[in-house]
C-alpha positions as CSV (number, residue, x, y, z in Angstrom):
1,M,35.7,2.3,15.3
2,E,36.3,4.4,18.6
3,E,38.0,1.4,20.2
4,I,40.4,1.3,17.1
5,R,41.1,5.1,17.2
6,E,42.0,4.6,21.1
7,F,44.1,1.9,20.4
8,I,46.1,4.0,17.7
9,K,46.2,7.1,20.2
10,N,47.7,4.8,22.9
11,R,50.8,4.1,20.6
12,P,53.4,6.8,19.6
13,D,52.6,9.1,17.1
14,V,52.3,8.2,13.5
15,R,52.2,10.0,10.2
16,A,49.4,8.0,8.9
17,A,47.2,5.1,10.1
18,Y,45.1,2.6,8.0
19,G,42.8,-0.3,8.8
20,Y,42.0,-3.2,6.5
21,G,41.1,-6.9,6.3
22,S,37.9,-8.7,7.1
23,K,37.3,-7.1,10.7
24,I,37.2,-3.7,9.0
25,F,35.5,-4.5,5.7
26,K,33.0,-7.1,5.0
27,Q,34.2,-10.3,2.8
28,E,31.7,-12.8,1.4
29,N,31.7,-16.1,3.3
30,A,34.7,-15.1,5.4
31,I,35.3,-16.7,8.6
32,T,36.0,-13.8,11.0
33,T,35.6,-15.4,14.5
34,D,39.5,-15.7,15.1
35,S,40.5,-12.8,12.9
36,L,42.5,-9.9,14.2
37,I,42.0,-6.1,13.5
38,D,44.6,-5.2,10.9
39,L,46.4,-1.9,11.0
40,I,49.3,-0.3,9.3
41,F,51.1,2.5,10.9
42,V,53.2,4.8,8.8
43,V,56.1,6.3,10.9
44,D,59.1,8.5,10.2
45,N,61.7,6.0,11.9
46,I,60.8,2.3,12.4
47,K,63.5,1.5,15.0
48,E,62.8,4.8,17.2
49,W,59.1,4.2,17.0
50,H,59.2,0.7,18.3
51,L,61.8,1.8,21.1
52,K,59.3,4.3,22.2
53,N,56.3,1.9,22.0
54,L,58.4,-0.7,24.1
55,E,58.4,2.0,26.8
56,I,54.8,2.8,26.5
57,N,53.1,-0.8,25.6
58,P,55.6,-3.5,26.5
59,K,52.8,-5.9,26.4
60,D,52.5,-5.4,22.7
61,Y,55.5,-7.6,22.3
62,S,56.8,-11.0,23.0
63,L,60.2,-11.6,24.9
64,I,61.8,-12.4,21.6
65,G,60.2,-9.4,20.0
66,S,61.2,-6.8,22.6
67,N,64.8,-8.0,22.3
68,Y,64.8,-8.0,18.6
69,F,63.4,-4.4,18.3
70,K,66.0,-3.3,20.7
71,I,69.0,-4.9,19.2
72,A,68.3,-5.1,15.5
73,S,69.1,-2.5,12.9
74,A,66.5,-0.5,11.2
75,D,67.5,-2.1,7.9
76,S,67.0,-5.7,9.5
77,I,63.6,-4.6,10.9
78,K,62.5,-3.2,7.6
79,G,63.9,-6.0,5.3
80,S,63.1,-5.8,1.7
81,T,59.4,-5.3,2.2
82,G,59.9,-2.2,4.6
83,I,57.2,-3.4,7.0
84,A,57.5,-5.2,10.4
85,Y,54.3,-6.8,11.9
86,I,53.4,-7.8,15.4
87,S,50.2,-9.6,16.3
88,D,48.0,-10.9,19.1
89,I,47.8,-7.7,21.0
90,E,44.8,-7.5,23.3
91,E,43.3,-4.2,24.5
92,N,39.8,-3.5,25.7
93,G,38.6,-6.9,24.8
94,L,39.7,-6.6,21.1
95,R,42.8,-8.4,19.4
96,Y,45.0,-6.5,16.9
97,K,47.7,-7.0,14.3
98,F,49.7,-3.9,13.2
99,G,52.5,-3.4,10.8
100,T,54.9,-0.3,10.8
101,I,56.5,1.1,7.7
102,E,58.6,4.1,7.2
103,Y,57.0,7.1,5.2
104,K,59.8,7.2,2.7
105,D,59.7,3.3,2.0
106,L,55.9,3.4,1.5
107,Y,56.0,6.4,-0.7
108,S,58.7,5.0,-2.9
109,N,57.3,1.5,-3.3
110,L,53.7,2.8,-3.9
111,Q,55.2,4.2,-7.3
112,S,58.0,1.8,-8.2
113,W,56.6,-1.6,-7.0
114,K,60.1,-2.5,-6.4
115,S,58.5,-4.1,-3.2
116,F,55.1,-5.2,-3.7
117,Y,53.9,-6.4,-0.3
118,V,52.4,-3.2,1.0
119,P,51.4,-1.4,-2.4
120,G,49.4,-4.6,-3.1
121,R,47.5,-4.0,0.1
122,F,46.8,-0.3,-0.8
123,Q,45.1,-1.4,-4.0
124,K,42.4,-3.1,-2.2
125,T,40.0,-1.3,0.5
126,I,41.6,0.6,3.2
127,Y,40.2,2.6,5.8
128,P,42.2,5.8,6.8
129,Y,42.4,6.5,10.4
130,K,44.8,9.1,9.9
131,E,45.6,10.6,6.5
132,D,48.8,12.3,4.9
133,I,48.0,14.5,1.7
134,E,51.1,13.3,-0.2
135,L,50.6,9.8,0.7
136,N,46.9,10.0,-0.6
137,E,48.5,11.1,-4.0
138,A,50.9,8.3,-4.0
139,I,48.0,5.7,-3.2
140,M,46.0,7.2,-6.0
141,L,49.0,6.7,-8.4
142,N,49.5,3.2,-7.1
143,R,45.9,2.5,-8.0
144,K,46.0,3.9,-11.4
145,K,49.1,1.7,-12.0
146,A,47.3,-1.4,-10.6
147,L,44.3,-0.8,-12.9
148,L,46.7,-0.3,-16.0
149,V,48.4,-3.8,-15.1
150,A,45.1,-5.4,-14.7
151,T,44.0,-4.4,-18.0
152,Y,47.4,-5.6,-19.4
153,L,46.6,-9.1,-17.9
154,A,42.9,-9.2,-19.2
155,E,42.7,-12.2,-21.5
156,K,39.5,-10.9,-23.4
157,D,38.2,-7.6,-24.9
158,F,35.1,-7.4,-22.7
159,L,35.0,-7.9,-18.9
160,T,32.6,-7.6,-16.2
161,K,33.6,-5.3,-13.5
162,E,33.7,-8.1,-10.9
163,E,36.3,-9.9,-13.2
164,L,38.3,-6.7,-13.6
165,F,38.5,-6.2,-9.9
166,E,39.3,-10.0,-9.3
167,T,42.3,-9.6,-11.8
168,L,43.4,-6.6,-9.9
169,V,43.1,-8.0,-6.4
170,N,44.8,-11.2,-7.5
171,L,47.8,-9.1,-8.2
172,S,48.9,-9.5,-4.6
173,Y,48.4,-13.2,-4.3
174,M,49.8,-14.7,-7.4
175,G,52.9,-16.7,-6.2
176,D,52.0,-16.3,-2.6
177,P,52.6,-19.8,-1.0
178,R,50.2,-19.0,1.7
179,M,47.5,-19.1,-0.8
180,K,48.0,-22.9,-0.9
181,I,47.4,-23.5,2.7
182,G,46.6,-20.5,4.7
183,E,43.8,-18.9,3.0
184,T,40.5,-20.1,1.5
185,P,40.5,-20.9,-2.2
186,E,37.8,-18.3,-2.8
187,K,39.7,-15.5,-1.1
188,V,40.0,-13.1,-4.2
189,K,36.3,-13.7,-5.1
190,N,35.1,-13.1,-1.6
191,I,37.1,-9.9,-1.2
192,V,35.6,-8.5,-4.4
193,Q,32.0,-9.6,-3.8
194,G,32.1,-8.3,-0.1
195,A,33.6,-4.9,-1.2
196,Y,32.2,-4.6,-4.7
197,D,30.6,-0.9,-4.1
198,E,33.9,0.0,-2.4
199,F,35.9,-1.1,-5.5
200,N,33.6,0.9,-7.7
201,K,34.3,4.0,-5.7
202,I,38.0,3.4,-5.4
203,Y,38.5,2.9,-9.2
204,N,35.9,5.6,-10.3
205,F,38.2,7.7,-12.2
206,D,38.8,8.7,-15.9
207,T,40.9,6.3,-17.6
208,P,42.0,5.5,-21.4
209,Y,42.5,2.0,-20.6
210,F,38.6,1.0,-21.1
211,E,35.3,2.0,-21.9
212,D,33.1,1.9,-18.9
213,L,29.9,0.2,-20.0
214,G,28.3,0.1,-16.4
215,D,28.8,-3.5,-15.0
216,S,31.3,-4.3,-17.6
217,V,34.2,-2.7,-19.6
218,A,35.5,-2.8,-23.0
219,I,39.5,-3.0,-23.1
220,N,41.1,-0.4,-25.2
221,T,44.0,-2.4,-26.4
222,S,45.7,0.3,-28.6
223,S,45.6,2.7,-25.7
224,I,47.1,0.3,-23.3
225,I,50.1,-0.2,-25.5
226,N,50.7,3.6,-25.5
227,Q,50.4,3.5,-21.7
228,Y,53.8,1.4,-21.4
229,N,55.7,4.2,-19.8
230,N,53.0,4.5,-16.9
231,L,53.7,1.0,-15.8
232,P,55.5,0.8,-12.4
233,L,59.2,1.3,-13.0
234,A,60.4,-2.0,-11.5
235,I,57.9,-3.8,-14.1
236,R,59.4,-1.9,-16.9
237,E,63.0,-2.7,-15.8
238,Y,62.2,-6.2,-15.7
239,I,60.4,-6.3,-19.0
240,N,63.5,-4.5,-20.6
241,N,66.0,-7.2,-19.1
242,S,63.8,-10.1,-20.2
243,N,63.9,-12.1,-23.3
244,N,60.2,-12.5,-23.5
245,D,58.4,-10.2,-25.6
246,I,54.9,-10.8,-24.2
247,I,54.5,-7.9,-21.7
248,S,51.5,-9.7,-19.9
249,N,53.8,-12.7,-19.2
250,N,56.6,-10.6,-17.9
251,I,54.2,-8.8,-15.6
252,R,52.9,-12.2,-14.3
253,D,56.6,-13.6,-13.9
254,Y,57.7,-10.4,-12.1
255,L,54.7,-10.3,-9.7
256,T,54.7,-14.0,-9.0
257,K,58.5,-14.2,-8.3
258,L,58.3,-11.0,-6.1
259,N,55.2,-12.0,-4.1
260,H,56.7,-15.5,-3.5
261,D,60.0,-14.2,-2.2
262,E,58.4,-11.4,-0.1
263,A,55.8,-13.8,1.5
264,W,58.6,-16.4,2.5
265,E,60.6,-13.4,4.0
266,M,57.7,-12.1,6.1
267,M,57.0,-15.7,7.4
268,L,60.6,-16.2,8.3
269,K,60.9,-12.8,9.9
270,A,57.7,-13.4,12.0
271,P,59.3,-15.2,14.8
272,L,61.8,-12.6,15.4
273,T,59.4,-9.5,15.4
274,N,56.4,-11.5,16.9
275,G,57.9,-14.2,18.9
276,V,57.7,-18.0,18.2
277,V,54.6,-18.8,20.2
278,R,52.5,-15.7,18.8
279,S,53.8,-16.6,15.2
280,A,52.9,-20.2,15.7
281,A,49.4,-19.5,16.9
282,Y,48.8,-17.0,14.3
283,G,50.0,-19.4,11.6
284,A,47.8,-22.3,13.1
285,R,44.6,-20.0,13.0
286,K,45.4,-19.2,9.3
287,L,45.9,-22.8,8.4
288,K,42.7,-23.7,10.2
289,K,40.8,-20.9,8.2
290,G,42.2,-22.1,4.9
291,I,41.3,-25.9,5.7
292,N,37.6,-24.7,6.6
293,G,37.4,-22.6,3.6
294,R,38.4,-25.7,1.3
295,I,35.9,-27.7,3.3
296,E,33.2,-25.3,2.5
297,Q,34.0,-25.0,-1.1
298,M,33.9,-29.0,-1.4
299,K,30.4,-28.8,0.2
300,K,29.2,-26.5,-2.6
301,T,30.7,-28.5,-5.3
302,A,29.6,-31.9,-4.0
């Protein structure tokens, strides 16, 4: 942890910083040998931050990446998701990947879900290396909305907590093309099983959506219907413009399309922010991880 704090300290100042992923939190059956330490930096101005970091830490960038951050506009760097990643950064024997996102974009998306790429990450376990009070409130609101959406998607009246958390975690992955080749088939289950106690802490707040029965929950269907106006703004707008009267189907459609489009955007943007060589190496490791995960699953079912 101290090495990570030192890594953050060696970069330009940030409003907030968070760690996540299998190098920060345990994931059941996760293959972490080639994994990077994942960080998110919340900054005031993404373009200015990278220009400062280019002066202080030029080795963070590939040749293509350094030119891109110098030339590209802030809107181009942010894209529709608001976040830009660079990876394969070595410091003191550790390897990192970090994304930068502007405070105003993160704060807005946590509430609206007009972009879901980063809000979905903040519904899972994160480690706050540097916090912001207003962001903490937005993160909590984002999680309450995620829990409401997960109960809308519940297909039965009684669920185990593990099933509820898996439904919630899967919000980030439905429609993501990387799940077909770059991730293990059991990724969602592994995340929940590895951090079950953490999820219990994160979502340990009073809610009218269900009755907490200890290791399971009883969905309160009538209460959920009355909570419609508490759904994220972007989902309500999608439902209002849809011809489908089934709310759960609209939610699935919205997140599936959004996750698909944002995942492709991030994959196409990676060679610009991170360089072709680094992006190819990162993609190859993800592919290898996905293949190994599928092999292990086949062994279990054989």
